[in-house]
N, CA, C and O atoms as a GROMACS GRO file, in nm:
protein
  344
    1MET      N    1  -9.779   5.970 -15.726
    1MET     CA    2  -9.780   6.000 -15.585
    1MET      C    3  -9.637   6.038 -15.543
    1MET      O    4  -9.543   5.964 -15.571
    2ALA      N    5  -9.621   6.150 -15.480
    2ALA     CA    6  -9.491   6.196 -15.433
    2ALA      C    7  -9.451   6.122 -15.307
    2ALA      O    8  -9.536   6.094 -15.222
    3GLN      N    9  -9.325   6.090 -15.295
    3GLN     CA   10  -9.277   6.020 -15.178
    3GLN      C   11  -9.159   6.094 -15.120
    3GLN      O   12  -9.051   6.098 -15.179
    4LEU      N   13  -9.179   6.152 -15.004
    4LEU     CA   14  -9.073   6.225 -14.936
    4LEU      C   15  -8.988   6.127 -14.855
    4LEU      O   16  -9.038   6.042 -14.782
    5ASN      N   17  -8.858   6.142 -14.871
    5ASN     CA   18  -8.763   6.059 -14.797
    5ASN      C   19  -8.788   5.910 -14.813
    5ASN      O   20  -8.774   5.834 -14.717
    6SER      N   21  -8.824   5.868 -14.932
    6SER     CA   22  -8.843   5.726 -14.955
    6SER      C   23  -8.707   5.660 -14.963
    6SER      O   24  -8.609   5.722 -15.003
    7ALA      N   25  -8.703   5.536 -14.925
    7ALA     CA   26  -8.576   5.466 -14.919
    7ALA      C   27  -8.592   5.323 -14.963
    7ALA      O   28  -8.701   5.266 -14.955
    8GLN      N   29  -8.484   5.266 -15.009
    8GLN     CA   30  -8.481   5.124 -15.039
    8GLN      C   31  -8.385   5.061 -14.939
    8GLN      O   32  -8.284   5.120 -14.903
    9ILE      N   33  -8.418   4.941 -14.896
    9ILE     CA   34  -8.331   4.872 -14.802
    9ILE      C   35  -8.264   4.757 -14.877
    9ILE      O   36  -8.329   4.669 -14.933
   10TYR      N   37  -8.132   4.760 -14.874
   10TYR     CA   38  -8.053   4.658 -14.940
   10TYR      C   39  -7.992   4.567 -14.834
   10TYR      O   40  -7.922   4.615 -14.745
   11PRO      N   41  -8.017   4.437 -14.842
   11PRO     CA   42  -7.960   4.346 -14.744
   11PRO      C   43  -7.810   4.328 -14.767
   11PRO      O   44  -7.764   4.323 -14.881
   12LYS      N   45  -7.736   4.319 -14.660
   12LYS     CA   46  -7.593   4.289 -14.669
   12LYS      C   47  -7.572   4.145 -14.627
   12LYS      O   48  -7.626   4.100 -14.526
   13SER      N   49  -7.495   4.075 -14.706
   13SER     CA   50  -7.468   3.937 -14.670
   13SER      C   51  -7.350   3.932 -14.573
   13SER      O   52  -7.249   4.000 -14.592
   14SER      N   53  -7.366   3.854 -14.473
   14SER     CA   54  -7.261   3.840 -14.372
   14SER      C   55  -7.236   3.692 -14.350
   14SER      O   56  -7.323   3.623 -14.296
   15SER      N   57  -7.121   3.644 -14.390
   15SER     CA   58  -7.093   3.502 -14.377
   15SER      C   59  -7.064   3.460 -14.234
   15SER      O   60  -7.092   3.346 -14.197
   16SER      N   61  -7.007   3.551 -14.152
   16SER     CA   62  -6.973   3.515 -14.015
   16SER      C   63  -7.083   3.548 -13.915
   16SER      O   64  -7.080   3.500 -13.802
   17ASN      N   65  -7.178   3.629 -13.954
   17ASN     CA   66  -7.282   3.674 -13.862
   17ASN      C   67  -7.417   3.627 -13.913
   17ASN      O   68  -7.449   3.649 -14.030
   18SER      N   69  -7.496   3.566 -13.830
   18SER     CA   70  -7.628   3.518 -13.873
   18SER      C   71  -7.734   3.625 -13.866
   18SER      O   72  -7.843   3.605 -13.920
   19ASP      N   73  -7.706   3.740 -13.802
   19ASP     CA   74  -7.803   3.848 -13.795
   19ASP      C   75  -7.820   3.913 -13.931
   19ASP      O   76  -7.726   3.922 -14.010
   20SER      N   77  -7.939   3.956 -13.956
   20SER     CA   78  -7.969   4.023 -14.082
   20SER      C   79  -7.931   4.171 -14.070
   20SER      O   80  -7.992   4.245 -13.993
   21ILE      N   81  -7.832   4.212 -14.146
   21ILE     CA   82  -7.788   4.352 -14.147
   21ILE      C   83  -7.830   4.412 -14.280
   21ILE      O   84  -7.810   4.351 -14.385
   22SER      N   85  -7.886   4.530 -14.275
   22SER     CA   86  -7.928   4.594 -14.399
   22SER      C   87  -7.877   4.736 -14.404
   22SER      O   88  -7.841   4.796 -14.302
   23SER      N   89  -7.876   4.789 -14.524
   23SER     CA   90  -7.830   4.924 -14.548
   23SER      C   91  -7.942   4.999 -14.618
   23SER      O   92  -8.012   4.942 -14.702
   24THR      N   93  -7.962   5.128 -14.585
   24THR     CA   94  -8.069   5.206 -14.642
   24THR      C   95  -8.012   5.311 -14.735
   24THR      O   96  -7.915   5.380 -14.702
   25HIS      N   97  -8.072   5.323 -14.852
   25HIS     CA   98  -8.033   5.426 -14.949
   25HIS      C   99  -8.157   5.503 -14.990
   25HIS      O  100  -8.260   5.444 -15.024
   26HIS      N  101  -8.147   5.636 -14.986
   26HIS     CA  102  -8.259   5.718 -15.030
   26HIS      C  103  -8.264   5.720 -15.183
   26HIS      O  104  -8.160   5.725 -15.249
   27VAL      N  105  -8.383   5.715 -15.236
   27VAL     CA  106  -8.401   5.705 -15.379
   27VAL      C  107  -8.420   5.845 -15.437
   27VAL      O  108  -8.524   5.908 -15.415
   28ARG      N  109  -8.320   5.895 -15.510
   28ARG     CA  110  -8.328   6.029 -15.565
   28ARG      C  111  -8.434   6.041 -15.674
   28ARG      O  112  -8.489   6.149 -15.695
   29ALA      N  113  -8.464   5.932 -15.743
   29ALA     CA  114  -8.565   5.937 -15.847
   29ALA      C  115  -8.704   5.962 -15.790
   29ALA      O  116  -8.793   6.006 -15.863
   30ARG      N  117  -8.722   5.935 -15.663
   30ARG     CA  118  -8.853   5.954 -15.599
   30ARG      C  119  -8.859   6.080 -15.514
   30ARG      O  120  -8.954   6.100 -15.438
   31GLU      N  121  -8.758   6.167 -15.526
   31GLU     CA  122  -8.758   6.290 -15.447
   31GLU      C  123  -8.868   6.382 -15.494
   31GLU      O  124  -8.889   6.402 -15.614
   32CYS      N  125  -8.936   6.434 -15.400
   32CYS     CA  126  -9.043   6.530 -15.423
   32CYS      C  127  -8.982   6.668 -15.449
   32CYS      O  128  -8.884   6.703 -15.383
   33PRO      N  129  -9.034   6.747 -15.542
   33PRO     CA  130  -8.976   6.878 -15.568
   33PRO      C  131  -8.993   6.978 -15.453
   33PRO      O  132  -8.910   7.068 -15.437
   34LEU      N  133  -9.098   6.964 -15.372
   34LEU     CA  134  -9.121   7.061 -15.265
   34LEU      C  135  -9.010   7.065 -15.160
   34LEU      O  136  -8.969   7.174 -15.123
   35PRO      N  137  -8.960   6.951 -15.110
   35PRO     CA  138  -8.849   6.957 -15.014
   35PRO      C  139  -8.721   7.016 -15.074
   35PRO      O  140  -8.643   7.081 -15.005
   36ILE      N  141  -8.700   6.992 -15.204
   36ILE     CA  142  -8.584   7.050 -15.272
   36ILE      C  143  -8.600   7.201 -15.279
   36ILE      O  144  -8.508   7.276 -15.248
   37TYR      N  145  -8.719   7.245 -15.320
   37TYR     CA  146  -8.746   7.389 -15.332
   37TYR      C  147  -8.736   7.456 -15.195
   37TYR      O  148  -8.680   7.565 -15.183
   38THR      N  149  -8.790   7.392 -15.092
   38THR     CA  150  -8.786   7.449 -14.958
   38THR      C  151  -8.642   7.472 -14.912
   38THR      O  152  -8.610   7.577 -14.858
   39ALA      N  153  -8.556   7.373 -14.934
   39ALA     CA  154  -8.417   7.386 -14.893
   39ALA      C  155  -8.346   7.493 -14.976
   39ALA      O  156  -8.271   7.574 -14.922
   40LEU      N  157  -8.370   7.493 -15.108
   40LEU     CA  158  -8.306   7.594 -15.193
   40LEU      C  159  -8.348   7.734 -15.153
   40LEU      O  160  -8.264   7.824 -15.143
   41LYS      N  161  -8.476   7.755 -15.131
   41LYS     CA  162  -8.528   7.886 -15.095
   41LYS      C  163  -8.477   7.931 -14.958
   41LYS      O  164  -8.438   8.046 -14.940
   42THR      N  165  -8.477   7.840 -14.862
   42THR     CA  166  -8.428   7.873 -14.728
   42THR      C  167  -8.281   7.911 -14.733
   42THR      O  168  -8.239   8.008 -14.670
   43HIS      N  169  -8.204   7.835 -14.808
   43HIS     CA  170  -8.061   7.864 -14.819
   43HIS      C  171  -8.037   7.996 -14.892
   43HIS      O  172  -7.945   8.070 -14.858
   44ASP      N  173  -8.118   8.025 -14.991
   44ASP     CA  174  -8.106   8.149 -15.066
   44ASP      C  175  -8.136   8.271 -14.978
   44ASP      O  176  -8.071   8.375 -14.991
   45VAL      N  177  -8.232   8.257 -14.889
   45VAL     CA  178  -8.274   8.372 -14.806
   45VAL      C  179  -8.177   8.397 -14.691
   45VAL      O  180  -8.139   8.512 -14.667
   46ASN      N  181  -8.136   8.292 -14.618
   46ASN     CA  182  -8.056   8.320 -14.498
   46ASN      C  183  -7.928   8.238 -14.482
   46ASN      O  184  -7.856   8.260 -14.385
   47ARG      N  185  -7.898   8.147 -14.570
   47ARG     CA  186  -7.772   8.069 -14.567
   47ARG      C  187  -7.745   8.004 -14.432
   47ARG      O  188  -7.630   7.996 -14.388
   48ASP      N  189  -7.849   7.957 -14.366
   48ASP     CA  190  -7.835   7.900 -14.232
   48ASP      C  191  -7.844   7.748 -14.239
   48ASP      O  192  -7.951   7.692 -14.260
   49ARG      N  193  -7.730   7.682 -14.220
   49ARG     CA  194  -7.727   7.536 -14.227
   49ARG      C  195  -7.812   7.473 -14.117
   49ARG      O  196  -7.880   7.373 -14.141
   50SER      N  197  -7.809   7.530 -13.998
   50SER     CA  198  -7.884   7.472 -13.886
   50SER      C  199  -8.035   7.472 -13.913
   50SER      O  200  -8.105   7.380 -13.872
   51LEU      N  201  -8.084   7.574 -13.980
   51LEU     CA  202  -8.226   7.580 -14.013
   51LEU      C  203  -8.262   7.471 -14.114
   51LEU      O  204  -8.367   7.407 -14.103
   52ILE      N  205  -8.177   7.452 -14.213
   52ILE     CA  206  -8.200   7.347 -14.312
   52ILE      C  207  -8.193   7.210 -14.247
   52ILE      O  208  -8.274   7.122 -14.279
   53ASP      N  209  -8.098   7.190 -14.157
   53ASP     CA  210  -8.088   7.063 -14.085
   53ASP      C  211  -8.213   7.038 -14.000
   53ASP      O  212  -8.262   6.926 -13.992
   54THR      N  213  -8.264   7.144 -13.938
   54THR     CA  214  -8.387   7.131 -13.858
   54THR      C  215  -8.505   7.093 -13.948
   54THR      O  216  -8.583   7.004 -13.914
   55PHE      N  217  -8.517   7.159 -14.063
   55PHE     CA  218  -8.623   7.124 -14.158
   55PHE      C  219  -8.608   6.981 -14.207
   55PHE      O  220  -8.707   6.910 -14.224
   56TYR      N  221  -8.484   6.938 -14.230
   56TYR     CA  222  -8.459   6.800 -14.275
   56TYR      C  223  -8.502   6.700 -14.169
   56TYR      O  224  -8.563   6.598 -14.201
   57ASN      N  225  -8.470   6.727 -14.044
   57ASN     CA  226  -8.509   6.638 -13.935
   57ASN      C  227  -8.660   6.631 -13.917
   57ASN      O  228  -8.713   6.533 -13.866
   58LEU      N  229  -8.729   6.736 -13.959
   58LEU     CA  230  -8.877   6.738 -13.953
   58LEU      C  231  -8.939   6.689 -14.084
   58LEU      O  232  -9.061   6.694 -14.099
   59ASP      N  233  -8.858   6.642 -14.178
   59ASP     CA  234  -8.902   6.593 -14.310
   59ASP      C  235  -8.970   6.701 -14.393
   59ASP      O  236  -9.063   6.674 -14.468
   60ILE      N  237  -8.922   6.824 -14.378
   60ILE     CA  238  -8.975   6.935 -14.455
   60ILE      C  239  -8.888   6.965 -14.578
   60ILE      O  240  -8.938   7.013 -14.680
   61SER      N  241  -8.758   6.937 -14.566
   61SER     CA  242  -8.668   6.966 -14.677
   61SER      C  243  -8.563   6.855 -14.689
   61SER      O  244  -8.558   6.762 -14.608
   62ILE      N  245  -8.480   6.867 -14.792
   62ILE     CA  246  -8.370   6.772 -14.809
   62ILE      C  247  -8.255   6.812 -14.718
   62ILE      O  248  -8.255   6.923 -14.663
   63SER      N  249  -8.158   6.725 -14.701
   63SER     CA  250  -8.045   6.753 -14.613
   63SER      C  251  -7.955   6.861 -14.673
   63SER      O  252  -7.962   6.890 -14.792
   64TYR      N  253  -7.872   6.920 -14.590
   64TYR     CA  254  -7.783   7.026 -14.635
   64TYR      C  255  -7.682   6.972 -14.738
   64TYR      O  256  -7.650   7.040 -14.835
   65ASP      N  257  -7.631   6.851 -14.715
   65ASP     CA  258  -7.537   6.791 -14.810
   65ASP      C  259  -7.603   6.767 -14.946
   65ASP      O  260  -7.542   6.791 -15.050
   66ARG      N  261  -7.726   6.719 -14.944
   66ARG     CA  262  -7.801   6.698 -15.070
   66ARG      C  263  -7.829   6.834 -15.135
   66ARG      O  264  -7.825   6.846 -15.258
   67LEU      N  265  -7.857   6.934 -15.056
   67LEU     CA  266  -7.880   7.068 -15.108
   67LEU      C  267  -7.758   7.119 -15.183
   67LEU      O  268  -7.771   7.176 -15.292
   68MET      N  269  -7.639   7.099 -15.125
   68MET     CA  270  -7.516   7.142 -15.190
   68MET      C  271  -7.497   7.066 -15.322
   68MET      O  272  -7.450   7.123 -15.420
   69SER      N  273  -7.534   6.940 -15.324
   69SER     CA  274  -7.525   6.860 -15.447
   69SER      C  275  -7.620   6.912 -15.554
   69SER      O  276  -7.582   6.928 -15.670
   70VAL      N  277  -7.745   6.938 -15.515
   70VAL     CA  278  -7.845   6.991 -15.608
   70VAL      C  279  -7.804   7.129 -15.656
   70VAL      O  280  -7.819   7.161 -15.774
   71SER      N  281  -7.754   7.211 -15.565
   71SER     CA  282  -7.713   7.346 -15.600
   71SER      C  283  -7.601   7.344 -15.703
   71SER      O  284  -7.603   7.423 -15.798
   72THR      N  285  -7.505   7.255 -15.687
   72THR     CA  286  -7.396   7.241 -15.782
   72THR      C  287  -7.447   7.193 -15.917
   72THR      O  288  -7.406   7.244 -16.021
   73GLU      N  289  -7.537   7.094 -15.915
   73GLU     CA  290  -7.595   7.042 -16.038
   73GLU      C  291  -7.671   7.152 -16.113
   73GLU      O  292  -7.659   7.164 -16.235
   74THR      N  293  -7.747   7.232 -16.040
   74THR     CA  294  -7.826   7.340 -16.098
   74THR      C  295  -7.734   7.446 -16.160
   74THR      O  296  -7.760   7.494 -16.270
   75THR      N  297  -7.628   7.481 -16.090
   75THR     CA  298  -7.535   7.581 -16.140
   75THR      C  299  -7.467   7.532 -16.269
   75THR      O  300  -7.452   7.608 -16.364
   76VAL      N  301  -7.427   7.409 -16.272
   76VAL     CA  302  -7.363   7.352 -16.390
   76VAL      C  303  -7.460   7.349 -16.506
   76VAL      O  304  -7.422   7.383 -16.619
   77LEU      N  305  -7.585   7.310 -16.483
   77LEU     CA  306  -7.685   7.307 -16.588
   77LEU      C  307  -7.715   7.445 -16.645
   77LEU      O  308  -7.723   7.463 -16.766
   78GLU      N  309  -7.731   7.543 -16.556
   78GLU     CA  310  -7.759   7.679 -16.601
   78GLU      C  311  -7.642   7.734 -16.684
   78GLU      O  312  -7.663   7.798 -16.788
   79ARG      N  313  -7.522   7.709 -16.638
   79ARG     CA  314  -7.405   7.760 -16.711
   79ARG      C  315  -7.392   7.694 -16.847
   79ARG      O  316  -7.362   7.760 -16.946
   80SER      N  317  -7.413   7.563 -16.852
   80SER     CA  318  -7.399   7.493 -16.979
   80SER      C  319  -7.508   7.536 -17.080
   80SER      O  320  -7.482   7.543 -17.200
   81GLU      N  321  -7.628   7.562 -17.030
   81GLU     CA  322  -7.735   7.612 -17.118
   81GLU      C  323  -7.705   7.753 -17.167
   81GLU      O  324  -7.729   7.785 -17.283
   82ARG      N  325  -7.652   7.836 -17.079
   82ARG     CA  326  -7.618   7.974 -17.115
   82ARG      C  327  -7.507   7.977 -17.221
   82ARG      O  328  -7.510   8.059 -17.313
   83GLU      N  329  -7.410   7.888 -17.206
   83GLU     CA  330  -7.298   7.884 -17.301
   83GLU      C  331  -7.330   7.802 -17.424
   83GLU      O  332  -7.249   7.795 -17.516
   84GLY      N  333  -7.447   7.739 -17.427
   84GLY     CA  334  -7.487   7.662 -17.545
   84GLY      C  335  -7.414   7.530 -17.560
   84GLY      O  336  -7.403   7.477 -17.670
   85VAL      N  337  -7.365   7.476 -17.449
   85VAL     CA  338  -7.292   7.350 -17.454
   85VAL      C  339  -7.391   7.232 -17.464
   85VAL      O  340  -7.365   7.134 -17.534
   86VAL      N  341  -7.500   7.244 -17.395
   86VAL     CA  342  -7.599   7.136 -17.394
   86VAL      C  343  -7.713   7.168 -17.487
   86VAL      O  344  -7.807   7.090 -17.500
   0.00000   0.00000   0.00000
């Protein structure tokens, strides 16, 4: 089952504060390929950050910062395969 924008909540311990404070981290291992593809394709066609941010806020694609990370990873992988490094 694909999970879009799934997150894990990690509790933070606070010795001086009795309130329960937690931190949320998105789980990259559970990222669905469709939001990644949507962001990559949108960026490829029109290079508009605001459109990608709008799609991200609507849970249609990944964030622009994550897109840049994926784009860099993809470029490095393609280059290493082309050069026969990997």
